[in-house]
N, C-alpha and C positions, 0 to 999 in steps of 0.2 A: 504494500500500500504506500503510495506517495504521500509526501507531507501535505501537499495541497488538498488531496482527497481527505486526509485525516482531519485537516482544519475545517473542511466543509461539513464532515460528519459530526465534528465537535459542535459546530454552530447549530446544526439540526437537532442535536441532543439537548442543547440549551433551550431551543424552541419547544421541543417535546416536553421538557420539564415545565415550561411555562403553561402548558395545558393541564397542569396538575389537578385542578378541581374536576376535570372531566376524565382523568385517567382512572380506570377501574381499580378499586381498592386492592385487588389481588396482585396487581402489577405496578403499584405506585413506586416501587423501588427500582424498576427497570431503567428509567432515564438516568438514575444515579449511577448504576452499574456501567451504562454506556459511556457516561462522562469520564468515569474513572479509567476505563479501558482505553479510550481514545487519548486521554491526557498522558497516560503511561507510555503509549506508543509514540506520541510526539516527543516526549522528553528523551526517551532512550534512542530515538533515531535522529537526534540533533547533536552535531559535533560540539557546538558551543553551548553548553548547558548552563542554565540559570535556574536557581531554586530559591524561592522566597521563604527562608526559615522563620523570619519574623511573623509573617502571616500565618504560617502553620502553627507555630508554638502558641501564639496569642489566641487564635480563634479555635484551636482544638484543646485549649488548656482545661476546660471543664471535663472533657472526655478523659484526659490524662489523670485528673483528680479522681474520677470514677474508677479508673484502673487501679490507682494507688489504694483506694478504700477496699479493694478485694483482699488485701493483706489481713484485714480484720473482719471480713464478712463471713457469717456462718452459712447462710443460704446461697451457696455458690451457683446452683442451677438456676435459681430465680435471677441472680445478678447477671448471669450470662445472657438470659433472655432479654433483660433490660438493656444490656450493653449492645445486643444485636439491633434492638429498636433505635438506640441512640447512636448507631455507627455513623450516621450522616454528620455528626459533630466532628468526626475525624476525617471522613471521606472528602467533604467539600473543601476544607482548608488544604488538604493534600492535592486535590484537583487543581485549585487555583495557584498553588505554589509550583506545581509541575509545569503549568502553561504560562508562567510568568514571562518568559522570554517572548511569547507570541502575542503579547498584549496589543501591539500596534497591528500586527498581521490579522488579528481577529476583527479589526475595525470596531473596537469595543464601544465607542459612542453610539454607532448605529445599532450594534447588537443589543445594547441596553434598551434603546427605544423599541426595538422589535420585541424583546422579552416582555416589557411593560405592556405593549399593545396587545400581544397575544394573551398574556395573563388576564388583563382587564376584560377582554372579550370572552375568555373562558369563564370568568365569573358571571358575565352577562348571560352566557349560555346556560350555566348552572342555575341561575335565577329563573330563566325561562322554563327550564326543565322542572324545577320545583313547582312553579305556578301551574304549569301544564298538567303535572301529576295531581295537583290539588283539584283541578277541574275534573280530571278523569275519575277520581275516587269520590267526587262530590264533597270535598273537604272544606269548601269556603264557608259553609254554614257553621263550622266549628272554629273559625278564626278568632272568636272572642275567648276561646278556652286556651290559656297558655300551655297547659300540659299537652294538648293535642298538637299544636303547631310546633312545639319544641321537640317533640319526639317524632314528628312526621318525617323530618329530613333524614332520620336514621334508616327509614325503610325504603328509600329510593333504590330502585334496582341498580346494582353494580357500583354506584358512586355515592351511596348513602353515607351521611356524616352525622355525628352528634351535633346538636344545635350550636354548641360553643364553637366547634371547628368550622361548621358551615358559616357561622357569623364572622369568624376570623377571615375566611375567604372574602366575605362581603366587605369587611372593614378595609382590608388591603386593596380590594377593588376600588373603593372610593378614593383612597390615596393615589392609586394609579390614574384614576379619572382626572384628578386635579393636575397631576404631572402632564398628562396628555393634552388637557385643555389649555395649559400654558404654552404648549408647543404648537397647537393648532391655530392657524390664522384664518381659514375660511369659515364664515359664519354657519354655513350649512352643516359642516362637520362638527362644529361646536354644539349646534342644536341637537345633532344626533347623539353626541356624547352625553349631553345633559339628560336626554330622554332615557338613555341606557342606564345612567347613574341613578335616575329616579326609581327605576325598577329595583335596583340593588338596595337603595335606601329603604324602600317600602318593605322588602323582605327582611332586612336587618332589624327594622323596628318591630316587625311582626314576630320575629323569633325571640325578641325581648331578653337577650342575654345581657344582663346589666353590666357586667365587667367589660365585655367587648364593646358595648355601646359607649361607655365612659372612655375607654381607650381610643375608640374611633373619633369621638368628638374632640377629645383633648389633642390628639395628634393632628387632626385636620385643622384645628384652630392654630396650633403652633406652626404648621406648614404654611398656611395661608398668610399668617401675620409675618412670616419670614420673607415671603415673596411679594407681598404688597407693600409698596413704598409710601403711598399717601395715607395719612392718618384718617382721612374721610373714608377711604375704602376699607380700612381696618375696622372702623366703627360700624360701617354697614354690615361687614362680615359678622362681627360679634352679635349685632342685633338680630341678624338673620338666623344664626345658629341657635341662639337662645330662644328665639321665636319658634324655631322648629322643635326644640326640646319641649317647650311649653305645649305646643300643639300635639306632639307625640304622647306626652304624659296624660293629656286630657281626652284625646280622641282616638288613640290606638287601644282597642279593647284588651289585647293580650298584654301590652306593656303596662297600662294603667292597673290591671289586675295584679300583675307581678309586683309592682311597686307597693300596692295596697297590702298584698300578702306579706311582703318583706317587713313593712311597718308593723303589721298585726302580730307577726310571729317572732320578732326580734327579741322581745322581753319574755316570751313564754318559755316555761321549762320543757325539756324534752322527755316525753313519756314513751312507754313502749308503743310499738306500732310504727307505721311509716311516718318519717319525719319530713317536714317541708325542706325545700332547698336551703332556706336561711337557717333553720334549726340544725340541719346536717352540717353545714359549714361551721356553725358556731361550736358544735361538739367536736368536730375534727380539729379545729384550731385550738380548742381547750386541751385536747389530748396532746397535740403537737408541742404546745408550750410546757405542759407538765413533763413530757419526755425530755425536752431540751434542758430542763433544770438539772437533770442527772448526767447528761452527756452532751455538752455543746462544743467541746474542744475538737474532738475527732469524729463525733457522730457515731451512729450504730453500724455503719457499713452500708454501701450502696444496695446490697441485696437484702438487707434486714429491715429496711424502713417499714414496708407494709406489714410484716409480721409483728413488729414492735407496736405499730399503730393499732392493729387488730386486738392485741392483748389489752391495750388501753380501752378500746371500744367495748370489750366484754364487760367492763365495769359500768358502762353507760347505757348502751342500747344494742339489742340483738339485731335490729335493722342495720346498724352500721357494720356489725360483724358479718352478717349475711351478704351485704353488698360489697364488702372489702374495699371501702373507699380509700383512695390515696390522699395525700395531704391537701389537695386542691389549692396549692400555692407552691410554685416552683422554687422560690427562695427557701421556704420552710423545708421542702423535700431535700434540697441540697444540704441545708444546715443539719437536718436529721441524719442524712446519709454520710456526709463528709465533714461535718463540723464547721467551725469558723474559718478554716483554711479553704474549704470548698466555697463557702459564701463569699469570701474575699476574692476568690478566683473569678466567679461569675460577675461580681461587681467590677473587677479590673477589666475583664473582657468587654463589658458594656461601656465602661468609662473610656477606655482607650479608643474604641470605635466612635463613641460620641464626640470625643475630642478631635479625631481625624476628620470626621464628616463636617464638624463645625468649622474647623480651620480651612477646609476646602470649599466651604459654603455649599455643601451638597445637602440642601434642605429636604429634598425628597428622601434621601437615605436616612437622614436624621429623624424624620417623622415616622418612618417604618420601624426604626430601632426603638423610638419612644413608644410606639404602638405595642411592640412585643414586650418591652420592659414593664408596661402597665399590665398587660395580659398575664404575665408571670405571677402577679399578685393573686390571681384568681384561678389559675389553671396550670397543671403540670405539662406544659406543651412539649418539653424535651423528652417526655417519656411515652409519647404516642406518635406513631409514624406520620399521621396527617399534620402534626404540629412541628415535629423536629426537622423534617425534610425541608419544608418551606422556610422555617426560621434560619437554618444553617445555610441554605442556598442563597437567600437574599442577603444575609449579613456578609457572607464571603464574597458574593458577587459585588456588593458595594465596596467592600474592602479592596478587592482587586482593582476596581476603577479608581479608588481614592488614594491608595498608597502610591508614593512616588518611586519611579525607577531611578536607581543611582547610576 
C-alpha cells in the first residue's frame, strides 16, 4: 500500500468515525481499529519518523493511572473488562502521535471542517430517526411522560442509546451547529442549519437530561460570548438563551415534570422500592463520600469500585444493589478507583488542554472540552463505549490541531 493511499484511507476512517451516532452499537469500535491500523502503517513506512510523546503521555495519562491501580485491584477480571471499554483513552493519543508528521499532508483544517459537518448531520439524522420511530410506534401521545421519552431512545433498532448518551450527541451537535454557522456565508445554508438545529434542540429538551442540558447551555453561552465581539450581540444572546430556558421549563411537559420531580424528591428519605433519579443519585453520592473517608489517597483499585459501592448500597437500598449503579460522577469514580493521584491526573489533562485551546483561541475546542468537563459531574462517560470513544476522539483531534510543531 502506498503512502498516498494510506493517507486517503486514514481520512475516510476519520469521516467514518464522524458518523458515530449512526454506527450500529455492535461495530462502534470498528473506525477506531481502522484508524489505529492505518496510522501504524504510515508511521512505520516513513523514513523520517516523528512521534509526539507529549500528546501521548498527557492525553493517555488517565489510562496509565488505571493500569497502575491494577497493582492493588482485587477484581482483576472486572478491571480488564473496564480497561477494554476505556482503551480509546490510549488508542487515540497513540493514533495522533503516530501521524504527527503528516499533519500538513492531511490538510487538517479542511479535515476538521469535514468531520464537524459530517458529525452534525449524523446527529440530525439520528434526531430524524428518533422522531420517525416515535411516529411509527405512536409515541407522541406519551411525550409528556418523562420516563417514556427517556427510555424510548434505548430501544431504537441497532443505534439505541441511553437518554444521557443520546443527549450528549445532541449537545455536541448544537456546538457543531454554531461552528458551522460561523463558517457559512450564504443565507440559504444558514437557514437550513438553523432548521436542522431546531430539531436537535427540540429532542434535547424532550429527553430532559438535566446535567446534559446544563452542560449544553453553559458551553454554548461560553462559545458564543467568545466569538461575539459586540456587547449588544452578547446581551441579545444571553436574553435569548435564558428566554429559551424559561420557555422550556414552563412549556416542555417532560422537562417541567422532571424539574418538579427533582424538587419534590430532593429532601425525601429513600425507602425500599424503586427510587427516583434524584433519590438514586443522592444515595450513590452519600455512599461514595462515606467510602472516600476511608481510602482517598490511593482509592480501592480500578476494578473494585463497583463492588465497594454495592457493599455500601446493601446498607441503604436493595434497589441500588439490584441495579448495580456506578458512581454517576466520573470524578468520584476516578477518586474511588485511583485516589487523589488519579483525580489530579484527570484535572491536569483537562487543564492542560484548556490552556492550549485558550492560548490558540480555539473557542470551539474549548467549548467541547467544557461541555465534557461538566458532563463528568453527572455521568461516568469514560466507562461506557458510547461516551469514551467520542470524548477521546474529539479531545485528541483538537489537541492534534492545536499543538505546535517544533
